ChimeraX commands (.cxc) that place a marker at each C-alpha (Angstrom):
marker #1 position -36.61,184.39,46.81 radius 0.5
marker #1 position -36.59,187.47,48.52 radius 0.5
marker #1 position -34.59,190.58,47.75 radius 0.5
marker #1 position -31.29,190.93,50.16 radius 0.5
marker #1 position -31.88,194.63,51.46 radius 0.5
marker #1 position -28.14,195.10,51.51 radius 0.5
marker #1 position -28.29,194.35,47.58 radius 0.5
marker #1 position -31.09,196.16,46.77 radius 0.5
marker #1 position -29.42,199.01,48.13 radius 0.5
marker #1 position -26.17,198.35,46.33 radius 0.5
marker #1 position -28.08,198.69,43.41 radius 0.5
marker #1 position -29.94,202.11,43.72 radius 0.5
marker #1 position -26.80,203.57,44.78 radius 0.5
marker #1 position -25.90,202.87,41.21 radius 0.5
marker #1 position -28.55,205.89,40.36 radius 0.5
marker #1 position -27.14,208.93,40.17 radius 0.5
marker #1 position -29.26,211.60,41.75 radius 0.5
marker #1 position -29.45,215.54,42.64 radius 0.5
marker #1 position -30.02,216.30,46.53 radius 0.5
marker #1 position -32.67,218.19,47.88 radius 0.5
marker #1 position -33.72,218.97,50.92 radius 0.5
marker #1 position -37.24,219.03,51.63 radius 0.5
marker #1 position -39.27,221.29,54.38 radius 0.5
marker #1 position -42.12,222.46,56.08 radius 0.5
marker #1 position -43.65,224.34,59.00 radius 0.5
marker #1 position -46.43,223.10,60.93 radius 0.5
marker #1 position -47.62,224.87,64.65 radius 0.5
marker #1 position -44.69,227.46,64.24 radius 0.5
marker #1 position -41.98,224.42,64.10 radius 0.5
marker #1 position -39.87,223.67,61.16 radius 0.5
marker #1 position -39.12,220.33,59.91 radius 0.5
marker #1 position -36.90,219.42,56.78 radius 0.5
marker #1 position -35.02,216.26,55.88 radius 0.5
marker #1 position -32.69,215.22,52.83 radius 0.5
marker #1 position -34.56,213.40,49.94 radius 0.5
marker #1 position -33.51,210.91,47.49 radius 0.5
marker #1 position -36.68,210.74,46.31 radius 0.5
marker #1 position -38.19,213.60,44.14 radius 0.5
marker #1 position -38.93,213.82,40.74 radius 0.5
marker #1 position -41.31,215.73,37.92 radius 0.5
marker #1 position -44.47,214.49,37.83 radius 0.5
marker #1 position -46.68,216.54,35.39 radius 0.5
marker #1 position -46.77,219.76,33.44 radius 0.5
marker #1 position -50.23,220.38,33.44 radius 0.5
marker #1 position -51.14,220.77,36.32 radius 0.5
marker #1 position -47.40,221.34,37.27 radius 0.5
marker #1 position -46.89,218.15,39.96 radius 0.5
marker #1 position -43.21,216.88,41.63 radius 0.5
marker #1 position -43.91,214.01,44.11 radius 0.5
marker #1 position -41.10,213.41,47.42 radius 0.5
marker #1 position -41.26,209.96,49.38 radius 0.5
marker #1 position -40.67,210.30,52.64 radius 0.5
marker #1 position -40.59,207.38,55.29 radius 0.5
marker #1 position -43.40,207.24,57.34 radius 0.5
marker #1 position -41.48,206.88,60.38 radius 0.5
marker #1 position -39.80,210.18,60.50 radius 0.5
marker #1 position -41.46,213.73,61.96 radius 0.5
marker #1 position -41.17,215.79,58.60 radius 0.5
marker #1 position -43.65,213.07,57.43 radius 0.5
marker #1 position -46.23,213.89,59.92 radius 0.5
marker #1 position -45.39,217.63,59.55 radius 0.5
marker #1 position -46.00,217.93,55.73 radius 0.5
marker #1 position -49.36,215.77,55.92 radius 0.5
marker #1 position -50.41,218.13,59.13 radius 0.5
marker #1 position -49.48,221.31,57.01 radius 0.5
marker #1 position -50.82,219.98,53.62 radius 0.5
marker #1 position -47.42,222.21,51.96 radius 0.5
marker #1 position -43.88,221.70,51.67 radius 0.5
marker #1 position -40.49,222.77,49.94 radius 0.5
marker #1 position -37.97,221.62,47.79 radius 0.5
marker #1 position -34.62,222.79,47.56 radius 0.5
marker #1 position -32.04,221.40,45.10 radius 0.5
marker #1 position -28.83,221.95,46.85 radius 0.5
marker #1 position -25.90,223.37,44.32 radius 0.5
marker #1 position -22.71,222.20,44.11 radius 0.5
marker #1 position -21.34,223.88,47.81 radius 0.5
marker #1 position -24.15,222.58,49.83 radius 0.5
marker #1 position -22.85,219.04,50.73 radius 0.5
marker #1 position -22.66,220.53,54.41 radius 0.5
marker #1 position -26.34,221.34,54.48 radius 0.5
marker #1 position -27.23,218.22,52.84 radius 0.5
marker #1 position -25.24,215.97,55.57 radius 0.5
marker #1 position -27.02,217.77,58.14 radius 0.5
marker #1 position -30.59,217.51,57.39 radius 0.5
marker #1 position -29.69,213.75,56.49 radius 0.5
marker #1 position -28.75,213.59,60.42 radius 0.5
marker #1 position -31.55,212.50,63.22 radius 0.5
marker #1 position -30.48,216.15,64.57 radius 0.5
marker #1 position -33.53,218.30,66.48 radius 0.5
marker #1 position -31.17,221.57,65.12 radius 0.5
marker #1 position -30.58,220.80,61.61 radius 0.5
marker #1 position -32.01,224.41,61.11 radius 0.5
marker #1 position -28.96,225.65,63.22 radius 0.5
marker #1 position -26.79,227.75,61.13 radius 0.5
marker #1 position -28.79,227.04,57.99 radius 0.5
marker #1 position -29.25,230.41,56.20 radius 0.5
marker #1 position -33.02,230.23,54.76 radius 0.5
marker #1 position -35.35,232.13,52.92 radius 0.5
marker #1 position -39.05,232.14,53.24 radius 0.5
marker #1 position -41.54,231.11,50.44 radius 0.5
marker #1 position -43.36,234.17,49.63 radius 0.5
marker #1 position -46.87,232.15,49.10 radius 0.5
marker #1 position -49.75,233.56,51.09 radius 0.5
marker #1 position -49.12,233.06,54.85 radius 0.5
marker #1 position -50.81,229.55,55.18 radius 0.5
marker #1 position -48.83,227.96,51.94 radius 0.5
marker #1 position -45.00,229.69,53.95 radius 0.5
marker #1 position -42.64,227.28,53.60 radius 0.5
marker #1 position -38.62,227.62,54.98 radius 0.5
marker #1 position -36.23,227.20,51.57 radius 0.5
marker #1 position -32.58,226.59,51.77 radius 0.5
marker #1 position -30.48,230.06,50.73 radius 0.5
marker #1 position -28.41,229.32,47.93 radius 0.5
marker #1 position -29.98,226.24,46.68 radius 0.5
marker #1 position -30.39,226.14,42.90 radius 0.5
marker #1 position -34.16,226.08,42.52 radius 0.5
marker #1 position -36.45,226.06,45.47 radius 0.5
marker #1 position -39.56,224.74,44.82 radius 0.5
marker #1 position -42.85,225.65,46.69 radius 0.5
marker #1 position -45.89,223.47,46.90 radius 0.5
marker #1 position -49.25,222.59,48.42 radius 0.5
marker #1 position -49.77,219.11,49.12 radius 0.5
marker #1 position -52.10,217.94,45.66 radius 0.5
marker #1 position -52.39,214.07,46.84 radius 0.5
marker #1 position -50.63,211.30,48.85 radius 0.5
marker #1 position -50.40,207.49,48.01 radius 0.5
marker #1 position -49.15,204.58,49.89 radius 0.5
marker #1 position -45.81,203.25,49.01 radius 0.5
marker #1 position -43.97,200.93,51.42 radius 0.5
marker #1 position -42.79,202.26,54.29 radius 0.5
marker #1 position -43.07,205.37,53.07 radius 0.5
marker #1 position -45.89,207.97,51.50 radius 0.5
marker #1 position -45.77,209.40,48.22 radius 0.5
marker #1 position -46.65,213.40,48.67 radius 0.5
marker #1 position -47.51,214.90,45.51 radius 0.5
marker #1 position -47.12,218.53,45.49 radius 0.5
marker #1 position -48.70,221.23,43.15 radius 0.5
marker #1 position -45.80,223.69,42.67 radius 0.5
marker #1 position -47.45,227.21,43.57 radius 0.5
marker #1 position -44.10,228.61,43.17 radius 0.5
marker #1 position -40.75,228.52,41.76 radius 0.5
marker #1 position -37.28,230.15,42.71 radius 0.5
marker #1 position -34.00,229.49,40.59 radius 0.5
marker #1 position -30.33,230.77,40.04 radius 0.5
marker #1 position -27.00,229.77,38.16 radius 0.5
marker #1 position -24.74,227.31,39.47 radius 0.5
marker #1 position -23.51,223.20,39.54 radius 0.5
marker #1 position -25.84,220.77,41.03 radius 0.5
marker #1 position -24.61,218.86,44.10 radius 0.5
marker #1 position -24.98,215.13,42.93 radius 0.5
marker #1 position -25.01,211.83,44.84 radius 0.5
marker #1 position -23.58,208.58,43.25 radius 0.5
marker #1 position -22.41,205.03,45.05 radius 0.5
marker #1 position -22.96,206.58,48.58 radius 0.5
marker #1 position -21.10,209.92,47.98 radius 0.5
marker #1 position -21.58,213.30,46.94 radius 0.5
marker #1 position -20.41,214.10,42.77 radius 0.5
marker #1 position -19.38,216.85,41.10 radius 0.5
marker #1 position -19.92,217.03,37.33 radius 0.5
marker #1 position -17.56,217.25,34.82 radius 0.5
marker #1 position -18.00,218.88,31.35 radius 0.5
marker link #1:1,2 radius 0.2
marker link #1:2,3 radius 0.2
marker link #1:3,4 radius 0.2
marker link #1:4,5 radius 0.2
marker link #1:5,6 radius 0.2
marker link #1:6,7 radius 0.2
marker link #1:7,8 radius 0.2
marker link #1:8,9 radius 0.2
marker link #1:9,10 radius 0.2
marker link #1:10,11 radius 0.2
marker link #1:11,12 radius 0.2
marker link #1:12,13 radius 0.2
marker link #1:13,14 radius 0.2
marker link #1:14,15 radius 0.2
marker link #1:15,16 radius 0.2
marker link #1:16,17 radius 0.2
marker link #1:17,18 radius 0.2
marker link #1:18,19 radius 0.2
marker link #1:19,20 radius 0.2
marker link #1:20,21 radius 0.2
marker link #1:21,22 radius 0.2
marker link #1:22,23 radius 0.2
marker link #1:23,24 radius 0.2
marker link #1:24,25 radius 0.2
marker link #1:25,26 radius 0.2
marker link #1:26,27 radius 0.2
marker link #1:27,28 radius 0.2
marker link #1:28,29 radius 0.2
marker link #1:29,30 radius 0.2
marker link #1:30,31 radius 0.2
marker link #1:31,32 radius 0.2
marker link #1:32,33 radius 0.2
marker link #1:33,34 radius 0.2
marker link #1:34,35 radius 0.2
marker link #1:35,36 radius 0.2
marker link #1:36,37 radius 0.2
marker link #1:37,38 radius 0.2
marker link #1:38,39 radius 0.2
marker link #1:39,40 radius 0.2
marker link #1:40,41 radius 0.2
marker link #1:41,42 radius 0.2
marker link #1:42,43 radius 0.2
marker link #1:43,44 radius 0.2
marker link #1:44,45 radius 0.2
marker link #1:45,46 radius 0.2
marker link #1:46,47 radius 0.2
marker link #1:47,48 radius 0.2
marker link #1:48,49 radius 0.2
marker link #1:49,50 radius 0.2
marker link #1:50,51 radius 0.2
marker link #1:51,52 radius 0.2
marker link #1:52,53 radius 0.2
marker link #1:53,54 radius 0.2
marker link #1:54,55 radius 0.2
marker link #1:55,56 radius 0.2
marker link #1:56,57 radius 0.2
marker link #1:57,58 radius 0.2
marker link #1:58,59 radius 0.2
marker link #1:59,60 radius 0.2
marker link #1:60,61 radius 0.2
marker link #1:61,62 radius 0.2
marker link #1:62,63 radius 0.2
marker link #1:63,64 radius 0.2
marker link #1:64,65 radius 0.2
marker link #1:65,66 radius 0.2
marker link #1:66,67 radius 0.2
marker link #1:67,68 radius 0.2
marker link #1:68,69 radius 0.2
marker link #1:69,70 radius 0.2
marker link #1:70,71 radius 0.2
marker link #1:71,72 radius 0.2
marker link #1:72,73 radius 0.2
marker link #1:73,74 radius 0.2
marker link #1:74,75 radius 0.2
marker link #1:75,76 radius 0.2
marker link #1:76,77 radius 0.2
marker link #1:77,78 radius 0.2
marker link #1:78,79 radius 0.2
marker link #1:79,80 radius 0.2
marker link #1:80,81 radius 0.2
marker link #1:81,82 radius 0.2
marker link #1:82,83 radius 0.2
marker link #1:83,84 radius 0.2
marker link #1:84,85 radius 0.2
marker link #1:85,86 radius 0.2
marker link #1:86,87 radius 0.2
marker link #1:87,88 radius 0.2
marker link #1:88,89 radius 0.2
marker link #1:89,90 radius 0.2
marker link #1:90,91 radius 0.2
marker link #1:91,92 radius 0.2
marker link #1:92,93 radius 0.2
marker link #1:93,94 radius 0.2
marker link #1:94,95 radius 0.2
marker link #1:95,96 radius 0.2
marker link #1:96,97 radius 0.2
marker link #1:97,98 radius 0.2
marker link #1:98,99 radius 0.2
marker link #1:99,100 radius 0.2
marker link #1:100,101 radius 0.2
marker link #1:101,102 radius 0.2
marker link #1:102,103 radius 0.2
marker link #1:103,104 radius 0.2
marker link #1:104,105 radius 0.2
marker link #1:105,106 radius 0.2
marker link #1:106,107 radius 0.2
marker link #1:107,108 radius 0.2
marker link #1:108,109 radius 0.2
marker link #1:109,110 radius 0.2
marker link #1:110,111 radius 0.2
marker link #1:111,112 radius 0.2
marker link #1:112,113 radius 0.2
marker link #1:113,114 radius 0.2
marker link #1:114,115 radius 0.2
marker link #1:115,116 radius 0.2
marker link #1:116,117 radius 0.2
marker link #1:117,118 radius 0.2
marker link #1:118,119 radius 0.2
marker link #1:119,120 radius 0.2
marker link #1:120,121 radius 0.2
marker link #1:121,122 radius 0.2
marker link #1:122,123 radius 0.2
marker link #1:123,124 radius 0.2
marker link #1:124,125 radius 0.2
marker link #1:125,126 radius 0.2
marker link #1:126,127 radius 0.2
marker link #1:127,128 radius 0.2
marker link #1:128,129 radius 0.2
marker link #1:129,130 radius 0.2
marker link #1:130,131 radius 0.2
marker link #1:131,132 radius 0.2
marker link #1:132,133 radius 0.2
marker link #1:133,134 radius 0.2
marker link #1:134,135 radius 0.2
marker link #1:135,136 radius 0.2
marker link #1:136,137 radius 0.2
marker link #1:137,138 radius 0.2
marker link #1:138,139 radius 0.2
marker link #1:139,140 radius 0.2
marker link #1:140,141 radius 0.2
marker link #1:141,142 radius 0.2
marker link #1:142,143 radius 0.2
marker link #1:143,144 radius 0.2
marker link #1:144,145 radius 0.2
marker link #1:145,146 radius 0.2
marker link #1:146,147 radius 0.2
marker link #1:147,148 radius 0.2
marker link #1:148,149 radius 0.2
marker link #1:149,150 radius 0.2
marker link #1:150,151 radius 0.2
marker link #1:151,152 radius 0.2
marker link #1:152,153 radius 0.2
marker link #1:153,154 radius 0.2
marker link #1:154,155 radius 0.2
marker link #1:155,156 radius 0.2
marker link #1:156,157 radius 0.2
marker link #1:157,158 radius 0.2
marker link #1:158,159 radius 0.2
marker link #1:159,160 radius 0.2
marker link #1:160,161 radius 0.2
view
């Protein structure tokens, strides 16, 4: 018996996760989106993965650019998460960015104030149903102190000590 889509989404909403914004730049244009499917993959070499729906513009931009950034948002950045989760074409409007400091071919926009920002070059990509799994080799990491933005059961949450 096939799995009901609504029931599948409900089940997965019980997995608490940090919130990330994945960004890239291609042909002088910035692309980005909020992504729940982010994970570490390997220590040697340092690899992470993001899963991007094939129908969104950011997917094709990452595939063409061969690079992406992952900004792990802080607890004060729910508005940024919501903005990048929208279908708006002006997601970057009013959002403070820092530019990655890799060599020019790998430079990606990163969200200022994120707990961690990771600069990656695409190491590999794999099919994943209606998504592509982009495996990124971590080239540079920026970190700072703070509390993470969490997502659980369709809403933002805070950690409690």
